[in-house]
SEKOL-402282 format. One record per residue (C-alpha): residue in three letters; x, y, z negated; residue number from 1. Coordinates in nm, 4 decimals, m for minus. Last residue first. Layout:
REM SEKOL-402282
["ALA" [X Y Z] NUM];
...
REM end
This chain:
REM SEKOL-402282
["UNK" [10.5684 10.9556 m7.8940] 446];
["UNK" [10.7552 11.2667 m7.7921] 445];
["UNK" [10.7708 11.3686 m7.4304] 444];
["UNK" [10.9375 11.2252 m7.1225] 443];
["UNK" [10.8853 11.4258 m6.8075] 442];
["UNK" [10.8444 11.2035 m6.5081] 441];
["UNK" [11.0189 11.3256 m6.1939] 440];
["UNK" [10.8518 11.3040 m5.8542] 439];
["UNK" [10.9413 11.0361 m5.6028] 438];
["UNK" [11.2105 11.0727 m5.3371] 437];
["UNK" [11.3098 10.7108 m5.3209] 436];
["UNK" [11.4540 10.5946 m5.6523] 435];
["UNK" [11.2036 10.7689 m5.8695] 434];
["UNK" [11.3326 11.0252 m6.1170] 433];
["UNK" [11.3646 10.9992 m6.4930] 432];
["UNK" [11.3698 11.2678 m6.7570] 431];
["UNK" [11.5132 11.3298 m7.1031] 430];
["UNK" [11.3643 11.6037 m7.3196] 429];
["UNK" [11.2591 11.3815 m7.6135] 428];
["UNK" [11.3570 11.0194 m7.6616] 427];
["UNK" [11.0372 10.8159 m7.6857] 426];
["UNK" [10.9885 10.6900 m8.0387] 425];
["UNK" [11.0159 10.3400 m8.1896] 424];
["UNK" [10.9558 10.3055 m8.5616] 423];
["UNK" [11.1542 10.1035 m8.8195] 422];
["UNK" [11.2890 10.4098 m8.9954] 421];
["UNK" [11.4324 10.5350 m8.6646] 420];
["UNK" [11.4358 10.3476 m8.3340] 419];
["UNK" [11.5188 10.5375 m8.0141] 418];
["UNK" [11.3414 10.4907 m7.6832] 417];
["UNK" [11.4450 10.5606 m7.3232] 416];
["UNK" [11.1633 10.5540 m7.0683] 415];
["UNK" [10.9920 10.3104 m6.8310] 414];
["UNK" [10.6298 10.3963 m6.7388] 413];
["UNK" [10.3780 10.1104 m6.7242] 412];
["UNK" [10.0500 10.2503 m6.5908] 411];
["UNK" [9.7204 10.0955 m6.7043] 410];
["UNK" [9.4250 9.9872 m6.4899] 409];
["UNK" [9.0793 9.8901 m6.6210] 408];
["UNK" [9.0549 10.2263 m6.7923] 407];
["UNK" [8.8856 10.4170 m6.5133] 406];
["UNK" [8.6912 10.7087 m6.6593] 405];
["UNK" [8.9559 10.8261 m6.9057] 404];
["UNK" [9.2232 10.8026 m6.6395] 403];
["UNK" [9.5246 10.5879 m6.5440] 402];
["UNK" [9.5352 10.4302 m6.8890] 401];
["UNK" [9.8791 10.4676 m7.0558] 400];
["UNK" [10.1650 10.2291 m7.1340] 399];
["UNK" [10.5089 10.3347 m7.2522] 398];
["UNK" [10.7649 10.0832 m7.1366] 397];
["UNK" [11.1068 10.0201 m7.2850] 396];
["UNK" [11.4711 10.1160 m7.2449] 395];
["UNK" [11.6773 10.0763 m7.5604] 394];
["UNK" [11.8299 10.2460 m7.8633] 393];
["UNK" [11.8568 10.0977 m8.2140] 392];
["UNK" [11.8769 10.1838 m8.5839] 391];
["UNK" [11.9335 10.5593 m8.5679] 390];
["UNK" [11.9524 10.7031 m8.9199] 389];
["UNK" [12.3249 10.7904 m8.9141] 388];
["UNK" [12.2847 10.9643 m8.5777] 387];
["UNK" [12.0335 11.2055 m8.7289] 386];
["UNK" [11.7952 11.3100 m8.4545] 385];
["UNK" [11.5933 11.6207 m8.3725] 384];
["UNK" [11.8969 11.8510 m8.3966] 383];
["UNK" [12.0254 11.7105 m8.0688] 382];
["UNK" [12.3999 11.6988 m7.9984] 381];
["UNK" [12.4563 11.3338 m8.0920] 380];
["UNK" [12.1284 11.2213 m7.9342] 379];
["UNK" [12.1956 11.4089 m7.6096] 378];
["UNK" [12.5511 11.2760 m7.5797] 377];
["UNK" [12.4285 10.9200 m7.6367] 376];
["UNK" [12.1598 10.9519 m7.3701] 375];
["UNK" [12.4057 11.0999 m7.1206] 374];
["UNK" [12.6550 10.8176 m7.1901] 373];
["UNK" [12.3749 10.5631 m7.1678] 372];
["UNK" [12.2753 10.6581 m6.8160] 371];
["UNK" [11.9666 10.8595 m6.7265] 370];
["UNK" [11.6743 10.6619 m6.5785] 369];
["UNK" [11.6078 10.5808 m6.2135] 368];
["UNK" [11.2566 10.4663 m6.1251] 367];
["UNK" [11.1588 10.1910 m5.8818] 366];
["UNK" [10.7914 10.1552 m5.7886] 365];
["UNK" [10.5668 9.8519 m5.8219] 364];
["UNK" [10.1908 9.8723 m5.7467] 363];
["UNK" [10.0503 9.5273 m5.6721] 362];
["UNK" [9.8439 9.4230 m5.9814] 361];
["UNK" [9.9885 9.0784 m6.0562] 360];
["UNK" [10.0750 9.1646 m6.4175] 359];
["UNK" [9.7162 9.1055 m6.5396] 358];
["UNK" [9.6708 9.2448 m6.8896] 357];
["UNK" [9.4021 9.1038 m7.1229] 356];
["UNK" [9.2640 9.3886 m7.3331] 355];
["UNK" [9.1244 9.3501 m7.6839] 354];
["UNK" [9.4651 9.4245 m7.8323] 353];
["UNK" [9.5562 9.2918 m8.1782] 352];
["UNK" [9.5524 9.3804 m8.5481] 351];
["UNK" [9.5062 9.1124 m8.8137] 350];
["UNK" [9.5048 9.1916 m9.1843] 349];
["UNK" [9.4913 8.9719 m9.4982] 348];
["UNK" [9.5542 8.6331 m9.3374] 347];
["UNK" [9.5840 8.3943 m9.6316] 346];
["UNK" [9.9027 8.2195 m9.7490] 345];
["UNK" [9.9827 8.4681 m10.0241] 344];
["UNK" [9.8192 8.7874 m9.9026] 343];
["UNK" [9.9403 8.8067 m9.5445] 342];
["UNK" [9.9796 9.0738 m9.2772] 341];
["UNK" [9.9595 9.0131 m8.9021] 340];
["UNK" [10.0426 9.2509 m8.6170] 339];
["UNK" [9.9960 9.1980 m8.2426] 338];
["UNK" [10.1422 9.4522 m8.0022] 337];
["UNK" [10.0932 9.6678 m7.6918] 336];
["UNK" [9.7347 9.7842 m7.7405] 335];
["UNK" [9.8190 10.0742 m7.9718] 334];
["UNK" [9.5544 10.2872 m7.7941] 333];
["UNK" [9.7960 10.5493 m7.6572] 332];
["UNK" [10.0695 10.2949 m7.6047] 331];
["UNK" [10.4377 10.2751 m7.7012] 330];
["UNK" [10.7101 10.0115 m7.7179] 329];
["UNK" [10.6160 9.7714 m7.4379] 328];
["UNK" [10.9234 9.5506 m7.4093] 327];
["UNK" [11.0979 9.4780 m7.0758] 326];
["UNK" [11.1145 9.1194 m6.9425] 325];
["UNK" [10.9191 9.2385 m6.6332] 324];
["UNK" [10.6347 9.2977 m6.8796] 323];
["UNK" [10.6560 9.2351 m7.2537] 322];
["UNK" [10.4066 9.2626 m7.5429] 321];
["UNK" [10.5440 9.2990 m7.8941] 320];
["UNK" [10.4834 9.0535 m8.1790] 319];
["UNK" [10.4784 9.1849 m8.5364] 318];
["UNK" [10.5029 9.0067 m8.8735] 317];
["UNK" [10.4108 9.1107 m9.2259] 316];
["UNK" [10.4467 8.9554 m9.5723] 315];
["UNK" [10.5852 9.2743 m9.7362] 314];
["UNK" [10.9240 9.1263 m9.8320] 313];
["UNK" [10.8792 8.8525 m9.5683] 312];
["UNK" [10.9424 9.1037 m9.2875] 311];
["UNK" [10.9610 8.9653 m8.9347] 310];
["UNK" [10.9524 9.2271 m8.6593] 309];
["UNK" [10.9892 9.1929 m8.2796] 308];
["UNK" [10.8784 8.8376 m8.1949] 307];
["UNK" [10.7879 8.8114 m7.8310] 306];
["UNK" [10.4592 8.8395 m7.6411] 305];
["UNK" [10.3712 8.7625 m7.2794] 304];
["UNK" [9.9942 8.8011 m7.2415] 303];
["UNK" [9.6732 8.6446 m7.3772] 302];
["UNK" [9.8493 8.4670 m7.6634] 301];
["UNK" [9.5307 8.4345 m7.8726] 300];
["UNK" [9.4380 8.0753 m7.7964] 299];
["UNK" [9.1911 8.0906 m8.0890] 298];
["UNK" [9.3745 7.8432 m8.3132] 297];
["UNK" [9.7076 7.9424 m8.1527] 296];
["UNK" [9.6935 8.2806 m8.3255] 295];
["UNK" [9.6811 8.1049 m8.6642] 294];
["UNK" [9.9545 7.8564 m8.5717] 293];
["UNK" [10.1845 8.1408 m8.4665] 292];
["UNK" [10.1193 8.3351 m8.7877] 291];
["UNK" [10.1721 8.0277 m9.0059] 290];
["UNK" [10.5036 7.9357 m8.8447] 289];
["UNK" [10.6546 8.2841 m8.8658] 288];
["UNK" [10.5408 8.3412 m9.2231] 287];
["UNK" [10.6569 7.9925 m9.3198] 286];
["UNK" [10.9978 8.0632 m9.1659] 285];
["UNK" [11.0358 8.4034 m9.3352] 284];
["UNK" [10.9240 8.2862 m9.6791] 283];
["UNK" [10.5565 8.3115 m9.7660] 282];
["UNK" [10.4675 8.4481 m10.1083] 281];
["UNK" [10.3037 8.1913 m10.3297] 280];
["UNK" [9.9598 8.1417 m10.4793] 279];
["UNK" [9.8467 7.8365 m10.6720] 278];
["UNK" [9.5180 7.9300 m10.8380] 277];
["UNK" [9.3878 8.0794 m10.5137] 276];
["UNK" [9.2093 8.4095 m10.5697] 275];
["UNK" [9.3460 8.5904 m10.2624] 274];
["UNK" [9.2218 8.9474 m10.2870] 273];
["UNK" [8.8905 9.0635 m10.1392] 272];
["UNK" [8.8557 9.2974 m9.8390] 271];
["UNK" [9.0095 9.0773 m9.5705] 270];
["UNK" [9.0812 9.3156 m9.2850] 269];
["UNK" [9.0439 9.2674 m8.9081] 268];
["UNK" [9.1464 9.5410 m8.6632] 267];
["UNK" [9.0687 9.5071 m8.2926] 266];
["UNK" [9.1908 9.7228 m8.0054] 265];
["UNK" [9.0518 9.8243 m7.6639] 264];
["UNK" [8.6897 9.8772 m7.7723] 263];
["UNK" [8.6926 10.2504 m7.7049] 262];
["UNK" [8.9967 10.2868 m7.9309] 261];
["UNK" [8.8506 10.0648 m8.2052] 260];
["UNK" [8.6752 9.7311 m8.2554] 259];
["UNK" [8.6386 9.6722 m8.6266] 258];
["UNK" [8.6261 9.3478 m8.8267] 257];
["UNK" [8.5587 9.3576 m9.2017] 256];
["UNK" [8.5705 9.0794 m9.4580] 255];
["UNK" [8.4552 8.9947 m9.8129] 254];
["UNK" [8.0841 9.0620 m9.8475] 253];
["UNK" [8.0159 9.0556 m9.4747] 252];
["UNK" [8.1200 9.3064 m9.2140] 251];
["UNK" [8.1241 9.3677 m8.8386] 250];
["UNK" [8.2007 9.7177 m8.7114] 249];
["UNK" [8.1479 9.8393 m8.3554] 248];
["UNK" [8.3121 10.0333 m8.0745] 247];
["UNK" [8.2327 9.9792 m7.7050] 246];
["UNK" [8.1066 10.3379 m7.6658] 245];
["UNK" [8.0743 10.5122 m8.0022] 244];
["UNK" [7.9718 10.3300 m8.3165] 243];
["UNK" [7.7493 10.0234 m8.3563] 242];
["UNK" [7.6954 9.8543 m8.6907] 241];
["UNK" [7.6904 9.4756 m8.7271] 240];
["UNK" [7.6213 9.2950 m9.0542] 239];
["UNK" [7.7349 8.9333 m9.0709] 238];
["UNK" [7.5039 8.6935 m9.2543] 237];
["UNK" [7.5557 8.3198 m9.3078] 236];
["UNK" [7.9353 8.3688 m9.3247] 235];
["UNK" [8.1378 8.0473 m9.3065] 234];
["UNK" [8.3488 8.0973 m8.9937] 233];
["UNK" [8.3812 8.4773 m9.0054] 232];
["UNK" [8.7305 8.5180 m8.8531] 231];
["UNK" [8.7075 8.2499 m8.5857] 230];
["UNK" [8.3440 8.3071 m8.4894] 229];
["UNK" [8.4013 8.6829 m8.4814] 228];
["UNK" [8.7114 8.6267 m8.2684] 227];
["UNK" [8.5071 8.4171 m8.0247] 226];
["UNK" [8.2434 8.6966 m8.0107] 225];
["UNK" [8.4883 8.9851 m7.9457] 224];
["UNK" [8.5184 8.9175 m7.5726] 223];
["UNK" [8.8521 9.0360 m7.4333] 222];
["UNK" [8.8190 9.3192 m7.1806] 221];
["UNK" [8.9991 9.2757 m6.8498] 220];
["UNK" [9.3110 9.4582 m6.7371] 219];
["UNK" [9.4948 9.5601 m6.4211] 218];
["UNK" [9.8609 9.6425 m6.4559] 217];
["UNK" [10.0679 9.9221 m6.3050] 216];
["UNK" [10.4434 9.9345 m6.2533] 215];
["UNK" [10.7641 10.1329 m6.2867] 214];
["UNK" [11.0616 9.9089 m6.2162] 213];
["UNK" [11.3933 10.0179 m6.3657] 212];
["UNK" [11.7104 10.1594 m6.2088] 211];
["UNK" [11.9695 10.2555 m6.4692] 210];
["UNK" [12.2199 10.5412 m6.4678] 209];
["UNK" [12.5654 10.4480 m6.5945] 208];
["UNK" [12.6976 10.3316 m6.9332] 207];
["UNK" [12.4195 10.0877 m7.0151] 206];
["UNK" [12.3565 10.0808 m7.3940] 205];
["UNK" [12.5282 9.8892 m7.6761] 204];
["UNK" [12.4263 9.9403 m8.0403] 203];
["UNK" [12.6802 9.7640 m8.2653] 202];
["UNK" [12.5425 9.8936 m8.5971] 201];
["UNK" [12.8711 9.8167 m8.7774] 200];
["UNK" [13.1182 9.8889 m8.4951] 199];
["UNK" [12.9814 10.2423 m8.4463] 198];
["UNK" [13.1636 10.4033 m8.1524] 197];
["UNK" [12.8798 10.6581 m8.1389] 196];
["UNK" [12.6823 10.4141 m7.9200] 195];
["UNK" [12.9043 10.1429 m7.7749] 194];
["UNK" [12.8992 10.1737 m7.3950] 193];
["UNK" [12.7927 9.9063 m7.1491] 192];
["UNK" [12.9114 9.8143 m6.7988] 191];
["UNK" [12.6567 9.6459 m6.5714] 190];
["UNK" [12.6899 9.2868 m6.4520] 189];
["UNK" [12.5248 9.0783 m6.1800] 188];
["UNK" [12.7583 9.2048 m5.9073] 187];
["UNK" [13.0511 9.0832 m6.1180] 186];
["UNK" [12.9603 8.7194 m6.0457] 185];
["UNK" [13.1338 8.5132 m6.3173] 184];
["UNK" [12.8580 8.5897 m6.5691] 183];
["UNK" [12.6647 8.2616 m6.5574] 182];
["UNK" [12.9816 8.0629 m6.4793] 181];
["UNK" [13.1239 8.1487 m6.8231] 180];
["UNK" [12.8092 8.0149 m6.9899] 179];
["UNK" [12.8232 7.6909 m6.7912] 178];
["UNK" [13.1916 7.6518 m6.8790] 177];
["UNK" [13.1067 7.6678 m7.2507] 176];
["UNK" [12.8345 7.4051 m7.2092] 175];
["UNK" [13.0736 7.1724 m7.0272] 174];
["UNK" [13.3599 7.2425 m7.2709] 173];
["UNK" [13.1645 7.1305 m7.5800] 172];
["UNK" [12.9725 7.3464 m7.8254] 171];
["UNK" [13.0592 7.4187 m8.1871] 170];
["UNK" [12.8732 7.5386 m8.4966] 169];
["UNK" [12.8969 7.8087 m8.7617] 168];
["UNK" [12.6470 7.9590 m9.0053] 167];
["UNK" [12.6555 8.2816 m9.2057] 166];
["UNK" [12.5015 8.3275 m9.5501] 165];
["UNK" [12.2493 8.5998 m9.6246] 164];
["UNK" [12.2813 8.8461 m9.9122] 163];
["UNK" [12.4812 9.1021 m9.7136] 162];
["UNK" [12.2004 9.1363 m9.4613] 161];
["UNK" [12.3378 9.2269 m9.1167] 160];
["UNK" [12.3076 8.8584 m9.0370] 159];
["UNK" [12.5405 8.6075 m8.8743] 158];
["UNK" [12.5151 8.2967 m8.6573] 157];
["UNK" [12.8634 8.1991 m8.5444] 156];
["UNK" [12.9381 7.9817 m8.2440] 155];
["UNK" [13.2745 7.8288 m8.1523] 154];
["UNK" [13.3513 7.7395 m7.7931] 153];
["UNK" [13.4754 7.4570 m7.5717] 152];
["UNK" [13.7734 7.2454 m7.6779] 151];
["UNK" [14.0418 7.4809 m7.5459] 150];
["UNK" [13.8825 7.7790 m7.7187] 149];
["UNK" [13.6061 8.0324 m7.6526] 148];
["UNK" [13.4351 8.2680 m7.8961] 147];
["UNK" [13.0571 8.3035 m7.9184] 146];
["UNK" [12.9006 8.5466 m8.1667] 145];
["UNK" [12.5295 8.5317 m8.2455] 144];
["UNK" [12.3426 8.8066 m8.4243] 143];
["UNK" [12.0122 8.8410 m8.6118] 142];
["UNK" [12.0586 8.5624 m8.8641] 141];
["UNK" [11.8788 8.4120 m9.1607] 140];
["UNK" [11.9344 8.1873 m9.4595] 139];
["UNK" [11.8348 7.8500 m9.5945] 138];
["UNK" [12.0663 7.5554 m9.5280] 137];
["UNK" [11.9834 7.3482 m9.2179] 136];
["UNK" [11.8787 6.9973 m9.3132] 135];
["UNK" [12.1310 6.7356 m9.2060] 134];
["UNK" [12.0440 6.4976 m8.9249] 133];
["UNK" [12.2805 6.6732 m8.6869] 132];
["UNK" [12.3244 6.7107 m8.3142] 131];
["UNK" [12.1499 7.0456 m8.2720] 130];
["UNK" [11.9784 7.1051 m7.9364] 129];
["UNK" [11.9030 7.4760 m7.9573] 128];
["UNK" [11.6149 7.7105 m8.0425] 127];
["UNK" [11.4272 7.4623 m8.2629] 126];
["UNK" [11.7444 7.3440 m8.4387] 125];
["UNK" [11.8346 7.7119 m8.5095] 124];
["UNK" [11.4843 7.8008 m8.6350] 123];
["UNK" [11.5600 7.6932 m8.9943] 122];
["UNK" [11.8135 7.9766 m9.0000] 121];
["UNK" [11.5236 8.2217 m9.0296] 120];
["UNK" [11.5485 8.4977 m8.7653] 119];
["UNK" [11.6260 8.8577 m8.8599] 118];
["UNK" [11.4742 9.1042 m8.6134] 117];
["UNK" [11.5259 9.2328 m8.2574] 116];
["UNK" [11.7916 8.9703 m8.1834] 115];
["UNK" [12.1570 9.0322 m8.0976] 114];
["UNK" [12.3840 8.8271 m7.8738] 113];
["UNK" [12.7613 8.8605 m7.8497] 112];
["UNK" [13.0029 8.6928 m7.6082] 111];
["UNK" [13.3805 8.6597 m7.6092] 110];
["UNK" [13.6660 8.7088 m7.3641] 109];
["UNK" [14.0383 8.7068 m7.4318] 108];
["UNK" [14.2400 8.8814 m7.7007] 107];
["UNK" [14.0999 8.6539 m7.9707] 106];
["UNK" [13.8057 8.7268 m8.1934] 105];
["UNK" [13.7774 8.5334 m8.5191] 104];
["UNK" [13.4137 8.5755 m8.6166] 103];
["UNK" [13.3384 8.7758 m8.9353] 102];
["UNK" [13.1094 8.6277 m9.2027] 101];
["UNK" [13.3638 8.3722 m9.3233] 100];
["UNK" [13.1980 8.1763 m9.6044] 99];
["UNK" [13.0551 7.9288 m9.3564] 98];
["UNK" [12.7344 7.7273 m9.3698] 97];
["UNK" [12.7218 7.4306 m9.1359] 96];
["UNK" [12.6312 7.3178 m8.7859] 95];
["UNK" [12.8980 7.0653 m8.6877] 94];
["UNK" [12.7716 7.0038 m8.3365] 93];
["UNK" [12.5500 7.2107 m8.1058] 92];
["UNK" [12.4428 7.0512 m7.7776] 91];
["UNK" [12.3367 7.3333 m7.5473] 90];
["UNK" [11.9939 7.3090 m7.3817] 89];
["UNK" [11.8686 7.6381 m7.5310] 88];
["UNK" [12.1719 7.8049 m7.3717] 87];
["UNK" [12.0152 7.7622 m7.0273] 86];
["UNK" [11.7103 7.9586 m7.1481] 85];
["UNK" [11.9498 8.2263 m7.2755] 84];
["UNK" [12.1021 8.2580 m6.9294] 83];
["UNK" [11.7622 8.2869 m6.7604] 82];
["UNK" [11.6486 8.5526 m7.0089] 81];
["UNK" [11.9580 8.7646 m6.9596] 80];
["UNK" [11.9212 8.7316 m6.5826] 79];
["UNK" [11.5593 8.8552 m6.6069] 78];
["UNK" [11.6676 9.1519 m6.8179] 77];
["UNK" [11.8565 9.2840 m6.5122] 76];
["UNK" [12.2142 9.4143 m6.4876] 75];
["UNK" [12.3498 9.1505 m6.7205] 74];
["UNK" [12.5645 9.3018 m6.9907] 73];
["UNK" [12.9179 9.4357 m7.0033] 72];
["UNK" [13.1715 9.5629 m7.2558] 71];
["UNK" [13.5403 9.6299 m7.1798] 70];
["UNK" [13.8463 9.4957 m7.3681] 69];
["UNK" [13.9238 9.2138 m7.1267] 68];
["UNK" [13.5591 9.0980 m7.1107] 67];
["UNK" [13.3216 9.1444 m7.4020] 66];
["UNK" [12.9894 9.0196 m7.2651] 65];
["UNK" [12.6886 9.1625 m7.4486] 64];
["UNK" [12.3397 9.0118 m7.4493] 63];
["UNK" [12.0928 9.2386 m7.6308] 62];
["UNK" [11.7208 9.1823 m7.6896] 61];
["UNK" [11.7721 8.8172 m7.7743] 60];
["UNK" [11.4741 8.5823 m7.7412] 59];
["UNK" [11.2245 8.4305 m7.9839] 58];
["UNK" [10.8597 8.3807 m7.8824] 57];
["UNK" [10.9237 8.0565 m7.6909] 56];
["UNK" [11.0746 7.9020 m8.0066] 55];
["UNK" [10.7432 7.9246 m8.1924] 54];
["UNK" [10.5651 7.7044 m7.9387] 53];
["UNK" [10.2686 7.8568 m7.7591] 52];
["UNK" [9.8897 7.8226 m7.7296] 51];
["UNK" [9.7416 8.0255 m7.4469] 50];
["UNK" [9.4828 8.2927 m7.3727] 49];
["UNK" [9.1174 8.2150 m7.3189] 48];
["UNK" [8.9716 8.4087 m7.6139] 47];
["UNK" [8.8930 8.0764 m7.7807] 46];
["UNK" [8.6646 8.0453 m8.0837] 45];
["UNK" [8.3338 7.9410 m7.9247] 44];
["UNK" [8.0775 7.8330 m8.1853] 43];
["UNK" [7.9282 7.5090 m8.0533] 42];
["UNK" [7.5580 7.4821 m7.9636] 41];
["UNK" [7.6152 7.6840 m7.6465] 40];
["UNK" [7.8769 7.4372 m7.5283] 39];
["UNK" [7.6766 7.2916 m7.2433] 38];
["UNK" [7.4039 7.0492 m7.1394] 37];
["UNK" [7.5569 6.7600 m7.3322] 36];
["UNK" [7.4729 6.9251 m7.6611] 35];
["UNK" [7.1095 6.8942 m7.5532] 34];
["UNK" [6.8932 7.2012 m7.5749] 33];
["UNK" [6.5642 7.1247 m7.7528] 32];
["UNK" [6.2236 7.1877 m7.5942] 31];
["UNK" [5.9372 7.1003 m7.8332] 30];
["UNK" [5.7175 6.8018 m7.7315] 29];
["UNK" [5.3493 6.8448 m7.8215] 28];
["UNK" [5.1457 6.5277 m7.7545] 27];
["UNK" [5.0967 6.4144 m8.1122] 26];
["UNK" [5.0634 6.7694 m8.2436] 25];
["UNK" [4.7852 6.8418 m7.9992] 24];
["UNK" [4.6023 6.5198 m8.0935] 23];
["UNK" [4.6143 6.6217 m8.4602] 22];
["UNK" [4.4941 6.9731 m8.3825] 21];
["UNK" [4.1959 6.8375 m8.1838] 20];
["UNK" [4.1074 6.5914 m8.4605] 19];
["UNK" [4.1129 6.8675 m8.7227] 18];
["UNK" [3.8964 7.0898 m8.5064] 17];
["UNK" [3.6397 6.8078 m8.4772] 16];
["UNK" [3.6458 6.7394 m8.8507] 15];
["UNK" [3.5799 7.1082 m8.9113] 14];
["UNK" [3.2806 7.1012 m8.6722] 13];
["UNK" [3.1384 6.7861 m8.8364] 12];
["UNK" [3.1710 6.9457 m9.1819] 11];
["UNK" [2.9903 7.2614 m9.0640] 10];
["UNK" [2.6998 7.0477 m8.9291] 9];
["UNK" [2.6755 6.8475 m9.2545] 8];
["UNK" [2.6719 7.1647 m9.4628] 7];
["UNK" [2.3887 7.3034 m9.2546] 6];
["UNK" [2.1858 6.9822 m9.3042] 5];
["UNK" [2.2378 6.9944 m9.6833] 4];
["UNK" [2.1237 7.3563 m9.6905] 3];
["UNK" [1.7946 7.2670 m9.5189] 2];
["UNK" [1.7016 7.4345 m9.1995] 1];
REM end
């Protein structure tokens, strides 16, 4: 066979293959997923909690009624919350700065509210119905004093910070009467005692023994993928390293996200400093507003949280979880709070639980705790505590998994806590007993 003939045959074969490939490409239809078929083409950034208003996260942790020289509070936290919700509808008039930082108490009755941290004064119109077009002067408050008069009542918003101004306002007789009606039923009240007689710290605790609900809550794990999408929005490559069970680390060149405590808690850290040309420290209101908006972007309010710490000096803010209107103050895995830290206006650190708690788990049990007089006597006599360093005392929950092998359910155990140096600790050597023949719970150190 001649070489030219062989070349012609090979050329025909190649042309045939070329035609077959061309026809195949014409008729090949790749399978694309339509955006209408689902949300898989969209990065999910919701962890299926809620978005909230800032005002819903702020509530008093102490509501004291000074009646005829004695001190009372509502017997249940739920009644305190209901009364404060009614107060949100008050019409405040004449809101202004006042040089007088001490309210003028008369010999009758007056009311005192304290908040767990200093609140920016700019929040006053968001917490109440303020009849004024004037901008609220800058400042902060962590106490409210209400004194009654013939025209209604006078309100004072004051702070334990000497550098902050105080603010005054008035309410009409209808709003004042509504407040008086809320505590007119003596069955709703429990007498309080002033710890160590200290009029400056003003720590009031129930005088007699207290019955509190012990409970259990069922939980579900929060998916980390939406948080990854939220916190690494522009990263082409995110490195993932697996640790022990349910623990992992996600990193890129500038950020790190870790799931810790068997996957029950998340810690996000921005590793590079804020390089913005115009950088400013957030004031207390901006810090509060920015943190709430940030958590709202991924619907991160998976349970009931309330503001517990607001510290613009180190650009940090903390929200504590609540059940039965009682704060969670201790947990083995630190799953009871959300903490945010800022570098300028950028989120530098974000710590939150990766457990969604379901309060409907049916396992309530009443527990009786020692009264405030016994607690105060113990703290004064104990060598473990310095009375001068105690910042607050309250009943809160410590939360623990029922067992290492069954962590879907957590127990909420009510105990007395003391706050020192900004930290809550269970009060040592006190005990509680169940209301109906249950066993005692020993209360150890935090």
